[in-house]
C-alpha positions as CSV (number, residue, x, y, z in Angstrom):
1,M,0.0,0.0,0.0
2,R,1.1,3.5,-0.6
3,Y,1.3,6.0,2.3
4,T,1.9,9.8,2.0
5,V,3.2,11.9,4.9
6,H,2.0,15.5,4.7
7,W,3.2,18.3,6.9
8,T,3.5,22.1,7.0
9,G,6.9,23.5,7.9
10,P,7.7,26.5,10.1
11,A,7.8,28.8,7.1
12,G,4.3,27.8,6.1
13,S,5.1,25.7,3.1
14,S,3.4,22.3,2.8
15,S,5.2,19.2,1.7
16,A,4.5,15.5,1.1
17,E,6.7,12.4,1.1
18,P,5.6,9.0,-0.3
19,H,6.3,5.7,1.5
20,A,5.6,2.1,0.6
21,V,5.5,0.8,4.2
22,G,3.1,2.2,6.8
23,V,5.5,1.8,9.8
24,R,8.1,3.9,8.0
25,A,5.5,6.6,7.2
26,A,4.5,6.7,10.9
27,E,8.2,7.1,11.9
28,R,8.6,10.0,9.4
29,A,5.4,11.7,10.6
30,M,6.6,11.5,14.2
31,T,10.0,13.0,13.1
32,F,8.3,15.9,11.4
33,A,6.0,16.5,14.3
34,S,8.9,16.4,16.8
35,M,10.8,18.9,14.7
36,G,8.0,21.5,15.0
37,A,6.0,20.9,11.8
38,S,2.3,21.5,12.0
39,D,-0.6,19.7,10.4
40,V,1.3,16.4,10.2
41,Y,-0.7,13.4,8.9
42,V,-0.4,10.3,6.9
43,E,-2.8,9.5,4.1
44,T,-3.3,6.0,2.8
45,E,-4.0,5.2,-0.8
46,D,-7.5,4.2,0.2
47,G,-8.1,7.7,1.6
48,R,-7.7,7.1,5.3
49,V,-6.0,9.9,7.3
50,F,-4.0,9.4,10.5
51,R,-2.9,12.5,12.4
52,A,0.5,12.7,14.1
53,P,1.2,12.2,16.9
54,A,-2.1,11.1,18.3
55,Q,-3.1,8.4,15.7
56,M,0.3,6.9,14.9
57,A,-0.3,3.8,17.0
58,A,-3.6,3.3,15.0
59,L,-1.6,3.7,11.7
60,V,0.9,1.1,12.7
61,Q,-1.8,-1.3,13.6
62,Y,-3.6,-0.6,10.3
63,A,-0.4,-0.9,8.3
64,Q,0.5,-4.3,9.9
65,S,-2.7,-5.7,8.5
66,A,-2.7,-3.8,5.2
67,D,1.0,-4.3,4.4
68,G,0.8,-7.9,5.6
69,E,-1.8,-8.7,3.0
70,R,0.7,-7.7,0.3
71,A,3.5,-10.0,1.6
């Protein structure tokens, strides 16, 4: 499954970063959130949205199931 990490930097510019593995996307989202980015979230290819940091555990749980189906 494809995951996209979205965030807004301190200067106000928005960015996105694609990932193929949900756990990696969660790690990156937490990194951006801890560095002071705002509006950090991960969007899955099926349209689900998980906000960092509050919903990263739910994303990891979702990814274990979704990514496991591809293995």
